[in-house]
C-alpha positions, 0 to 999 in steps of 0.5 A: 015166152021162156022167161029163163031163156030171155033172162039169159039173152038179156044178161048176155046183151048187157055183158057184151054191150050189143045185140050182134055180140050177144048173138055171136056168143049165143050162136043165134041170129041177131033178129032173135036177140032183138026180138027177145029183148023187145018181148022182155021190155014189153012184158015188164013195161019198162025200158031196160036198155039205152041205145046210142052210137056207142052201144047199149047200156042198161037203164036203172031198171035194166041194171036192177033186172040184170043183177037179179037175172044173173042170180036167178040163172045161177040159182036155176042151174044149182037147183037142177044139179041138186035135183039130179043128185051129186053124181049128175054130170054137167051140161051146156057150154063152158067158156074158159081162157088160158095162156097159150103155152100153159093150156097146150102143155097142161090143160088140153092134154087132160080135157078129154078126161073132163069131157068124158066125166061130163058128156053133156058139156061143151067147152070153148077154149080161148087161148090168149097170153093177154089179160082179156076182159072176161065179161066182154069175151063171155068167159066163165073162168080164166086161168092166170098167173102172178099177181092179180091187179084187179081187186074186184075180180073173184079169184081162187088160188089153185096152184103154185109154180117154181121159177127156174133158170133154164137153157140148152146143154148146147148153149151152156157148152158154149157159154159155160155153166154159171156157178153163182148168180153173179156169173149170169152177168156174162150170159145172154137172157131171153126176157119174158116181158110179161110183168112179174115174169120179167123181174123175177131176179132175186136168188135166195140160198140159206138166208143170202139174197143176190139180185141180178138184172134180167130185164135187159136182154138182146131178146125180149118176148111177150109170149111164152111160145116165143121164149120157148123157141128162143131158148130151145134154139140156144139163144140164151137162158131164161127165168121161167116156170117149170110148167113152161118147159116141163117136157124139155126138162123131163127129156133133158133138152133143156136143163136147170142150172143154179138149182141150189138157189131159189127164185120167187114162186108164181101163183096160179089162179082161177079167175071169174068175171067181176061181180059174177058168182062162179057157176057149177061148170066153172067150179068143177073145171077149176077143181079139175085143173087144181087136181091136175096140177097137184098130180103134176107137182107130186110127180116131180117130188 
């Protein structure tokens, strides 16, 4: 019995809640997962999992083994990297999650370089604007923006984005260019209905604050791709990060207005599953994304 491989299988079963889900994540057949757990329970002489119609949950012994196994897997990976030296490349599979538009514009175009640095590494990219369950989906690291509502998550701030007010030149040619935040009451908003994004309406300049209600608009969209499409079609203005419209801001297809007023910035976080120590692959990817975003910010300065 390969003890480390069996521990990895058991950890995967507990995290996913079923043999079938673990098999899909590990890319093996379900019988192989069931056999591995049976061998492990026989070897330890205790029941590790409770089986019911609602799925699998660890027993007290199973929970204790789960915590220890998870630490052992992380420590084994760290030991391998230490033995190979600082120049060693990463290997295995890394599963990341990010919002669709952010990943399309700022992560996927740069992944080739990261993979070239680590030829033994494979990456699963899960694109989802929702805040999915990282443990259930087997995510090693997720990129999230704004406030983090779950205080149990392990997170690292890796960037800060500017919020800007944008629209197309064609829209402003018809509706007029706002000169003050108050002028926005006469404009159509494309509302990004994603928590903090939808309420970023306080404009600041030289100690003065002006709050404008931008939560009511004829168009409300819960995904950044939809916001982009509506704005580019000239259907209104939007408050968004400069990350969301970076190609169009550079080309002039959209323009920033009220640029002498500031809006609250938004934080970019690398988030790891609750209770899990970030592995070397997740940490390396996090540092890579942080460097990528720092280069982007420097190019704008």
